[in-house]
C-alpha positions in Angstrom: -75.2 -7.1 75.3 -72.3 -9.6 75.7 -72.0 -12.6 77.9 -69.7 -10.9 80.3 -72.5 -8.5 81.2 -74.9 -11.2 82.3 -72.6 -13.9 83.6 -71.3 -12.5 86.9 -68.8 -14.1 89.2 -71.5 -14.7 91.7 -73.5 -16.9 89.3 -70.6 -19.1 88.3 -70.4 -22.2 90.6 -67.4 -24.5 90.4 -66.5 -27.8 91.9 -70.1 -28.7 92.4 -70.8 -31.9 94.2 -73.8 -32.7 92.0 -74.9 -36.1 90.6 -77.6 -34.7 88.3 -78.5 -31.7 86.1 -81.4 -31.1 88.6 -78.9 -30.6 91.4 -76.7 -28.3 89.3 -79.8 -26.1 88.3 -80.9 -26.0 91.9 -77.6 -24.6 93.0 -77.6 -22.0 90.1 -81.2 -20.9 90.8 -80.2 -20.3 94.5 -77.4 -18.0 93.3 -79.4 -16.3 90.5 -82.8 -15.7 92.0 -83.6 -13.3 94.8 -83.8 -14.8 98.3 -87.4 -13.8 98.4 -88.3 -16.6 95.9 -89.7 -19.5 97.8 -87.0 -22.3 98.2 -89.7 -24.9 97.4 -90.5 -23.1 94.2 -86.9 -23.0 93.2 -86.5 -26.7 93.8 -89.6 -27.5 91.7 -88.3 -25.2 89.0 -84.9 -27.0 88.9 -86.7 -30.3 88.7 -89.0 -29.2 85.9 -86.1 -27.8 83.9 -83.9 -30.8 84.3 -86.7 -33.2 83.1 -87.8 -31.0 80.3 -91.3 -30.2 81.5 -90.3 -26.5 81.5 -87.9 -24.5 79.4 -85.4 -26.2 77.1 -82.2 -28.2 77.4 -79.7 -28.0 74.5 -76.5 -30.0 74.3 -73.7 -27.8 73.0 -70.9 -30.4 73.2 -70.2 -33.8 74.9 -69.5 -32.2 78.3 -71.6 -29.0 78.0 -75.3 -28.4 78.1 -77.4 -25.2 77.9 -80.7 -24.7 79.7 -83.1 -21.9 78.7 -86.1 -20.6 80.7 -88.3 -17.6 80.7 -88.2 -15.6 83.9 -91.0 -13.1 84.7 -89.7 -9.8 85.8 -86.3 -9.8 84.1 -85.7 -7.3 81.3 -82.4 -8.7 80.0 -80.9 -12.2 79.9 -79.4 -13.4 83.2 -76.8 -16.2 83.0 -75.3 -18.8 85.4 -72.8 -21.6 84.9 -72.3 -24.7 87.0 -69.1 -26.9 86.7 -68.7 -30.3 88.3 -65.4 -32.2 88.6 -67.3 -35.5 88.0 -70.0 -36.0 85.2 -73.6 -35.5 86.3 -76.6 -37.1 84.6 -78.7 -35.3 82.0 -82.1 -36.7 81.3 -84.0 -34.0 79.4 -82.8 -34.4 75.8 -85.5 -36.6 74.4 -83.7 -39.9 75.1 -84.9 -42.5 77.5 -81.3 -43.2 78.5 -79.7 -40.5 80.6 -76.5 -38.9 79.3 -73.8 -37.0 81.2 -72.2 -33.6 81.2 -69.8 -31.6 83.4 -70.9 -28.0 82.6 -74.3 -26.4 82.5 -75.1 -22.9 81.4 -78.5 -21.6 82.6 -80.1 -18.5 81.0 -83.2 -16.8 82.5 -84.7 -14.8 79.7 -87.2 -12.0 79.5 -89.1 -13.2 76.4 -89.8 -16.2 74.1 -87.1 -18.9 73.9 -87.2 -18.9 70.1 -85.6 -15.4 69.8 -82.7 -16.3 72.0 -82.4 -19.8 70.5 -81.9 -18.3 67.0 -79.2 -15.9 67.9 -77.2 -16.6 71.1 -77.4 -20.4 71.2 -75.5 -20.9 67.9 -72.9 -18.4 69.0 -72.3 -20.1 72.3 -72.3 -23.5 70.6 -69.6 -22.4 68.1 -67.4 -21.1 70.9 -67.7 -24.3 72.9 -66.8 -26.4 69.9 -63.8 -24.3 68.9 -60.3 -25.6 69.8 -59.9 -26.6 73.4 -62.5 -24.3 74.8 -64.7 -27.0 76.2 -61.8 -28.7 77.9 -60.6 -25.5 79.4 -64.1 -24.6 80.5 -64.7 -27.8 82.5 -61.2 -27.7 83.9 -61.7 -24.2 85.4 -61.6 -24.1 89.2 -62.7 -20.5 89.8 -65.1 -17.9 88.5 -62.1 -15.7 87.6 -60.7 -18.5 85.4 -64.0 -18.9 83.6 -64.3 -15.2 82.9 -60.7 -15.1 81.6 -61.3 -17.8 78.9 -60.6 -16.2 75.5 -63.7 -15.1 73.7 -66.3 -16.4 76.1 -67.2 -13.0 77.6 -67.4 -11.4 74.2 -70.2 -13.7 72.9 -73.2 -11.5 71.9 -76.2 -12.4 74.0 -79.5 -10.9 72.7 -83.1 -11.9 72.1 -83.1 -9.9 68.9 -83.6 -12.3 66.1 -81.4 -12.1 63.0 -82.2 -13.0 59.4 -80.1 -16.2 59.6 -82.4 -17.5 62.3 -85.3 -17.8 59.8 -83.6 -18.1 56.3 -83.6 -21.4 54.4 -80.4 -22.5 52.7 -80.3 -22.0 48.9 -81.4 -25.3 47.3 -81.9 -24.1 43.7 -80.3 -21.3 41.7 -79.8 -20.7 38.0 -77.4 -18.7 35.9 -78.2 -15.9 33.4 -77.6 -18.3 30.4 -79.9 -21.0 31.8 -82.7 -21.6 29.2 -86.0 -20.1 30.3 -87.6 -23.5 29.6 -85.4 -25.1 32.2 -86.2 -22.4 34.8 -89.9 -22.9 34.1 -89.6 -26.6 34.4 -87.7 -26.3 37.7 -90.3 -24.0 39.2 -93.2 -26.2 38.2 -91.6 -29.5 39.3 -90.4 -28.2 42.6 -93.3 -25.8 43.4 -90.9 -22.8 43.7 -92.3 -19.3 43.9 -89.0 -17.8 42.9 -85.5 -18.8 41.7 -82.4 -16.7 42.2 -80.2 -15.9 39.2 -76.5 -15.8 40.2 -73.2 -14.9 38.6 -69.9 -16.7 38.6 -69.1 -15.7 42.2 -72.7 -16.6 43.3 -73.6 -12.9 43.5 -77.3 -12.2 43.0 -78.0 -10.8 39.5 -81.8 -11.2 39.6 -84.8 -13.3 40.5 -87.2 -15.2 38.3 -90.6 -15.2 40.1 -93.9 -16.8 39.2 -95.1 -13.4 38.1 -92.1 -13.0 35.8 -92.7 -16.3 34.2 -96.3 -15.6 33.6 -95.7 -12.1 32.3 -93.0 -13.2 29.8 -94.3 -16.6 28.8 -98.1 -16.4 28.9 -98.4 -14.5 25.6 -96.8 -17.5 23.9 -99.6 -19.8 25.1 -102.3 -17.7 23.2 -103.0 -18.8 19.7 -104.4 -16.5 17.0 -107.9 -17.8 17.7 -107.6 -17.1 21.5 -106.9 -20.8 22.3 -103.8 -22.3 23.7 -100.7 -22.6 21.5 -97.5 -24.6 22.1 -95.2 -23.0 24.6 -92.5 -21.2 22.6 -89.5 -20.1 24.7 -86.8 -21.1 22.2 -83.8 -18.8 22.6 -85.0 -17.2 25.9 -82.8 -17.4 29.0 -83.1 -16.6 32.6 -81.5 -13.2 31.9 -84.5 -12.4 29.5 -87.2 -13.0 32.1 -85.6 -12.2 35.5 -86.3 -9.1 37.6 -83.0 -7.3 37.7 -83.7 -4.9 40.6 -83.6 -7.3 43.5 -83.8 -6.3 47.2 -81.3 -8.4 49.3 -80.8 -8.6 53.0 -77.7 -9.7 55.0 -77.8 -12.7 57.3 -76.9 -10.6 60.3 -79.6 -8.0 59.7 -82.5 -7.8 62.3 -85.3 -10.0 61.3 -87.9 -7.4 62.1 -86.2 -5.0 59.8 -86.2 -7.5 57.0 -89.9 -8.2 57.7 -90.7 -4.5 57.4 -88.9 -4.4 54.1 -90.9 -7.3 52.8 -94.2 -5.6 53.7 -93.2 -2.2 52.4 -91.9 -3.5 49.1 -94.7 -6.2 48.8 -92.3 -9.1 48.2 -92.8 -12.7 49.2 -89.2 -13.8 49.2 -85.8 -12.1 49.8 -82.3 -13.3 48.9 -79.9 -13.4 51.8 -76.3 -12.6 51.2 -73.0 -12.8 53.0 -70.3 -10.5 51.6 -72.2 -10.3 48.4 -72.6 -14.1 48.0 -76.1 -15.7 48.0 -76.4 -18.0 51.1 -80.2 -18.3 51.6 -83.7 -17.2 51.0 -86.1 -15.6 53.4 -89.9 -16.1 53.0 -92.8 -14.4 54.7 -93.9 -17.7 56.2 -90.5 -18.3 57.7 -90.5 -14.8 59.2 -93.9 -15.2 60.7 -93.0 -18.6 62.3 -89.8 -17.2 63.7 -91.3 -14.0 65.2 -94.5 -15.5 66.5 -94.0 -19.2 66.8 -93.3 -21.0 70.1 
């Protein structure tokens, strides 16, 4: 689903005479919700959203904010956009001092905010911050002018979480020639469960896991009498102890698919790649938090 599918001309309101985000949201809710919805309930909802007691307010750019809320009964995201010629106050961003904006997107969503936040919000934010998009958006004086803005309607809007919504950026990586002793020291000092091994182009060549380390190095801690002996890893490298067959996932892959792969292959961590280059790591804990967290 793209933004053009859920942002109709009827839900784009321009030249609003609104002094606050609450007033903008009230106008948008009037346009987006069925007339059968009690006007008093719409007014309360606008107030709750504007002041942060319901939903979520995200600043995309100096003049543009995004408001997210879950709407019972909708099966796909529904979007609205309010534009005002003069700045209106925005109070629900965690600051005691009100800020201002001139444009507000409102999304009514069928499910949890976290799913939409991880996928569509970054895409919309990137569009707003590119070139003169924000300036052209707030200068638009008709719904047709808004819908004609380049690239806006093509933004993918979905509540399907991708891998990049849960992955952690790569903090540590080693090379095939890295001494095994250094890899072991890194894992112990940093409490790492796995360390990726990469090539010259940062392509994934393997992984050194805690299991790999124990399997290859534990025999060197057993003396002839069964007691501990000094750790002997002289001459061993990451290449010698790494697991070479490594399952990778792409950053734009569905998170649920990646989760199923982790369960089926019984792995705790997956490298995340972009065009073959390592960009992050995905853990079971991060997947659980993204799929079932608030």
